[in-house]
N, C-alpha and C positions, 0 to 999 in steps of 0.2 A: 823435763819433758816426761819423765817416767811417773810423775805424780798424777798425771792426767788419767782418769779412769776410763778403761776401754768401754764400759757400758755407757758412760756419759758421751763419748764420741759417737757411739752407735746411735744413741737417742737423737743427738743433734743431727747427725747425717740423715736419719730417717725423717726428722721434722723439717730440717732446712732444705734438704733435697738440692742444695747448692744452686738455688735459684738466685741469680745476681740481681733481679729486680726488686728484691726485698730491701727495705730501707733499714737504716741503723736501728731505728726505734722498733720496727717489727721484729728484728732479730733480738734486741734487748728484752723484749716482752715475750719471747718464745719460751715455751715451758722448760726446755732443758737448760737454757741460760738462767732463767729465774730461779729454778731449783738449785743449781749449782751456786749462784750467788748468794742465796739464803743460807746454804750450808757454810760457805766461807764466812759470811757475815756473823752467823751465830758463834763460830769458833773464835774468829779474830776479834769480834766486838766484845765477846765475854772476857777475853784476855786483856784488851785495852781498858774496859770498864774496871776490871779488878786492879790493874796496875795504877790507873789514874784516879779512881774514886773508891777504891776498896776501903780505905780508912773511914771515909764519910758513911759508906753503906754499913760498916760494922758498928759505927757509933749511932746509927739512925739519925744522922744529921744531913739528910738529903733535902736539899732545897729544890725549888722549881728550876733554878739555873743548873743545878747538878744533874737533874733529870734530863734536861735538854742536852747537856754534854754527854751523858751516857747514851741518849738516843743517837747522837751524832757518831758515837763510837761503833755503832752498828750500821748506820747509814753509809758512812764513808767506805768501809770494806765492801759493802754490797755494790756500790757504784763502781769501785775499782775492779771488782770481779766481773761485773757485767760488761764494762768497757773492754776489759782484756779478752773476754770470751768472744764478743762480737768482732773486735779487731782481728782476732786470730781466724775467725770464720771468714771474714772478708778477704784476709790475706790469702788464705788457702784457696778460696774461690778464684782470686786473680792469678795465682801461681799455677793453678791446675785447670785452666780453661777447657782444654780438650777432654779431661777426665772428671768433669764436674760431679757426676753421680758417685764416684768412687773415692774422692779425695780424702774425706775424713775416715772412712772405713780403712783405707790403705794405710793411713797414718796410725790408726789404732792397731792394725795388725803388725806394723813395724815395731811399735812400742811393746806389744805383747811378745814378740820374738827377741826384743832387746837390740834391735838394729839402729836405734837412733843415738845421737850424741848425748 
């Protein structure tokens, strides 16, 4: 939980405003979720590409099939990070119906003070 950036939570809270009428797709395409998913994808995808295809890259033996697999090494972490973020936003919304506008901000403050598990 402490790996979540406070700034990210604030951006999402401001953008999302805890409106329960937003669909999963609308949340997944929101600026904060997309930026976070891209960051995760770049880090995790690069590690996966290096582990799985590093030798082919070094040998300059990259085929079209290898390029597609490298592409998937970036797409899968992007999808996982997006799905996780949207699911968490929806869960926070459901758990905090009375305090919709402050749910993510309150979570961010708790993380900042170190009061979460």
